[in-house]
N, C-alpha and C positions, 0 to 999 in steps of 0.2 A: 804301541805304538810303532809308525814310522816315520822318517824325513826324511824329506827330498834334499834339503842341508843339514850339514848341523853344523857350529857353531861352539870352538875347545871353551870353556870355562872353567877357572881354578874356582875354587871354594874352601874354606880354610873352616873349619866347624869347632867347637863345644868336644869332648871327650861324651861329654854328655849325649849331644846330638848325634854325633857322627857312631856310634853305639845300637842307638834309636834306629838310626837310616840304615847300617847294616841287617840289627833283627827284622824291622818292616819288607825288606828288601830277600831276607829267606822267605820268613813267615809267608809271603803272596806271589812266592815266586818269578821273583820280576830277573829281569834278567845281568843288570846291572846299576850299579850304582846312579852312573846318566838318567836311566828311564827311571828309577823312586823320584830321584827329584824331579824332571821331568813330570810326572805324574804329582806331584805336591807343586810345582808354580802351577798347571792348570788347574789342580784345584782352588790353588789362593784367585786364584783371574774368574774363578765359576763363582764363587762365595764373594769376593766383588761387585760383579754385575749383578748376581742377585742382590744384593745389597743395594747396588742402586734402584735396581726393577721396582723394593719396595720401598726406599725414599719418595719412587715416585709414582707409587699408588697412594702412599700418605698425603702426598703434597697438595689429591682431588684437579691435578692438573692433566686432565685425560682426550684426548685430541679422537676423531672418529675418522679412524683410516683409512672408511669406504669416500667420506665426504671431504674430509680433509679439516671440520668441524674443531675447530681450538689451536685450528697453526696460525699464525700469523707473521706479518711479515717485520723486520724490525723496527721498522717506523709505528706501527701499531697497526697497519693497511690487514685485512682477512687476506690471507694467503688464500690465491685460485688455480 
C-alpha cells in the first residue's frame, strides 16, 4: 500500500496485541507495523461496509439503478 500523504498516530496496545501485530507483520512479510495496522483498518472498514450491504439486502428496499424506481424525495414524492 502506498499513500500520497500520511498522518502520524500513536497507538498503545496490550502486550498480547502488540506481540500478535509483530508476528503478523513477520508472517505476512509486511514492511512495517504501520502498514500492518493500515491493513487491519482497511479490513475493518470493508467488514463494516459488507455488514451495511447485508443489512440493506435484508431490508427489502431495493432501488433500480437504471430507472430510479424505489427512490423517493424526502416528502414522499417519486424521484425523477
